[in-house]
C-alpha positions as CSV (number, residue, x, y, z in Angstrom):
1,M,22.3,-16.5,9.9
2,E,18.9,-17.1,11.5
3,P,16.2,-18.9,9.5
4,A,13.5,-16.6,8.2
5,K,10.5,-16.1,10.5
6,S,7.2,-17.6,9.3
7,V,4.7,-14.8,9.9
8,S,1.3,-14.7,8.3
9,L,-0.3,-11.3,7.7
10,G,-3.6,-12.9,6.9
11,S,-5.0,-14.4,3.8
12,S,-7.0,-13.3,0.8
13,L,-9.2,-15.1,-1.8
14,L,-7.9,-14.5,-5.3
15,V,-10.2,-12.2,-7.4
16,P,-9.9,-10.9,-11.0
17,S,-7.9,-7.8,-11.6
18,V,-9.9,-4.6,-12.1
19,Q,-7.8,-4.0,-15.2
20,D,-8.9,-7.4,-16.5
21,L,-12.5,-6.6,-15.8
22,I,-12.3,-3.4,-17.7
23,K,-10.8,-5.2,-20.7
24,T,-13.9,-7.4,-20.9
25,Q,-16.0,-4.3,-21.6
26,L,-18.7,-5.2,-19.2
27,G,-20.6,-2.0,-19.7
28,V,-21.4,-1.9,-16.0
29,V,-19.5,-2.2,-12.8
30,P,-20.0,-5.6,-11.2
31,S,-22.3,-5.5,-8.2
32,R,-19.6,-6.6,-5.7
33,Y,-17.9,-3.2,-6.4
34,L,-21.0,-1.1,-5.9
35,R,-21.6,0.2,-2.4
36,P,-25.1,1.8,-2.4
37,D,-25.2,1.5,1.4
38,Q,-22.3,4.0,1.8
39,D,-22.6,7.7,1.7
40,Q,-21.4,9.5,-1.4
41,P,-17.7,10.5,-1.2
42,I,-17.1,13.6,1.0
43,V,-15.0,16.2,-0.5
44,F,-13.1,18.1,2.2
45,D,-12.3,21.7,1.8
46,A,-9.7,21.6,4.5
47,D,-6.0,20.9,4.8
48,V,-4.9,17.4,5.6
49,P,-3.4,17.3,9.1
50,I,0.4,17.6,9.3
51,V,2.4,15.7,11.9
52,D,6.0,16.8,12.4
53,L,8.3,13.9,13.4
54,E,11.0,16.2,14.7
55,K,8.4,17.7,17.1
56,L,7.4,14.2,18.2
57,I,10.9,13.3,19.3
58,D,11.7,16.6,20.9
59,E,10.8,16.6,24.6
60,A,9.8,20.3,24.5
61,T,7.2,19.8,21.8
62,M,6.4,16.1,22.1
63,D,3.1,16.4,24.1
64,S,1.5,19.0,21.8
65,E,2.6,17.1,18.7
66,L,1.2,13.9,20.2
67,A,-2.1,15.7,20.5
68,V,-1.9,16.6,16.8
69,L,-1.2,13.0,15.9
70,H,-4.0,11.7,18.1
71,S,-6.5,14.1,16.6
72,A,-5.4,13.3,13.0
73,C,-5.8,9.6,13.6
74,K,-9.1,9.9,15.4
75,D,-10.8,12.6,13.3
76,W,-9.2,12.0,9.8
77,G,-7.7,8.5,9.8
78,F,-4.6,9.8,8.0
79,F,-2.1,12.6,8.1
80,Q,1.0,13.9,6.3
81,L,4.3,13.3,8.0
82,V,7.0,15.9,7.6
83,N,10.6,16.2,8.8
84,H,11.0,12.4,8.6
85,G,14.4,12.6,7.1
86,V,13.6,10.8,3.8
87,S,15.0,12.7,0.8
88,P,12.2,14.3,-1.4
89,A,14.1,13.1,-4.5
90,L,14.0,9.5,-3.2
91,L,10.3,9.8,-2.5
92,E,9.6,11.1,-6.0
93,N,11.7,8.3,-7.5
94,M,9.7,5.7,-5.5
95,K,6.4,7.3,-6.7
96,T,7.7,7.2,-10.3
97,Q,8.8,3.5,-10.0
98,V,5.4,2.5,-8.4
99,Q,3.6,4.2,-11.3
100,E,5.8,2.5,-13.8
101,F,5.0,-0.9,-12.1
102,F,1.3,-0.3,-12.5
103,N,1.9,0.8,-16.2
104,L,3.4,-2.6,-17.0
105,P,1.4,-4.9,-19.2
106,M,-0.9,-7.2,-17.2
107,E,1.2,-10.2,-18.2
108,E,4.2,-8.7,-16.3
109,K,2.1,-7.7,-13.3
110,Q,0.7,-11.2,-13.0
111,K,4.2,-12.5,-12.2
112,F,3.5,-10.8,-8.9
113,W,0.0,-12.2,-8.4
114,Q,-0.8,-13.1,-4.8
115,S,-0.5,-16.7,-3.8
116,P,-3.6,-18.4,-2.5
117,G,-3.9,-17.7,1.2
118,D,-1.5,-14.8,1.2
119,V,-1.9,-11.0,1.0
120,E,1.4,-10.0,-0.4
121,G,1.7,-9.4,-4.2
122,F,-0.5,-8.0,-6.9
123,G,-4.3,-8.2,-6.3
124,H,-6.7,-7.3,-3.5
125,L,-6.2,-7.4,0.2
126,F,-8.2,-9.4,2.7
127,V,-10.9,-10.8,0.5
128,V,-12.6,-13.3,2.8
129,S,-15.8,-14.2,0.9
130,E,-17.3,-14.2,-2.6
131,E,-20.0,-11.8,-1.4
132,Q,-17.6,-9.2,0.0
133,K,-17.7,-5.7,-1.4
134,L,-14.4,-4.8,-3.1
135,D,-12.6,-1.6,-3.9
136,W,-12.5,-0.7,-7.7
137,A,-8.7,-0.9,-7.7
138,D,-5.8,-3.2,-8.0
139,L,-2.9,-3.0,-5.6
140,F,0.6,-4.3,-4.9
141,F,1.3,-5.1,-1.3
142,L,4.8,-5.9,-0.2
143,V,6.3,-6.1,3.3
144,T,9.8,-4.5,3.3
145,Q,10.5,-4.1,7.0
146,P,11.8,-5.8,9.0
147,P,14.0,-7.5,6.4
148,D,13.5,-11.0,7.8
149,L,9.8,-10.8,6.9
150,R,10.4,-10.0,3.2
151,K,9.1,-12.5,0.7
152,P,12.2,-13.7,-1.2
153,H,10.1,-14.9,-4.2
154,L,8.7,-11.3,-4.9
155,L,11.7,-9.0,-4.5
156,P,14.1,-10.5,-7.1
157,K,11.3,-10.4,-9.7
158,L,10.7,-6.6,-9.3
159,P,11.8,-4.5,-12.2
160,L,15.4,-3.4,-11.6
161,P,14.8,0.4,-11.1
162,F,12.0,-0.4,-8.6
163,R,14.1,-3.0,-6.8
164,E,17.1,-0.6,-6.6
165,T,14.9,2.2,-5.3
166,H,13.5,-0.1,-2.7
167,W,16.9,-1.2,-1.5
168,R,17.9,2.5,-1.1
169,T,14.9,3.2,1.1
170,T,15.7,0.4,3.6
171,P,18.3,1.1,6.3
172,S,19.6,-2.5,6.4
173,R,19.7,-5.5,4.3
C-alpha cells in the first residue's frame, strides 16, 4: 500500500461559528459579515441551466451539450446535472444525513472543527485575514475523492449513518 499523499488545499484562519455568534445574542450582525459594497441579492425568475451527462458523453450530442455547459458556467456559475447515474434515493439520503449533521449540538460539531492552517472540517473556508468579509454561514468541507486524499482523522468520527451513506457514494475504498 502506498503512503498517503500530502496535498494541501489551502489554509484558513479559524473564526467563530455563526451558530455560536447567534447564541451570544449580539442584536446586530458583526460588520465582517455585512457587505454594503455588494448589490442586493438578485432573484432570478428563470430556470437553472440543466446539463445532461449522457449527452456530454454521446458523440452525437456532445458538442451541443458542451455549449450548454459552457453557457451555464459562464453566465450562471452553476447548473443542475441530470442523468449522472446516482440514485435519487441515495441523493435524498445524503441530503438528510447532511441536515442531521448540522442539527447536531455545537459540542458534537466542534469535534470536526478545522485544524489551524487547514480547510477541511467544520468552520469557514479560505479565511486569510481578520478584515476579510465572511459569509453568514457555517459549513463542513470534506474531501472524499480520490480516496488517498481523505483525512483519516475526520471520517471515523462522522456519525454512523452519515459515514455509511458516504461510503456508498464512493466507487472505491
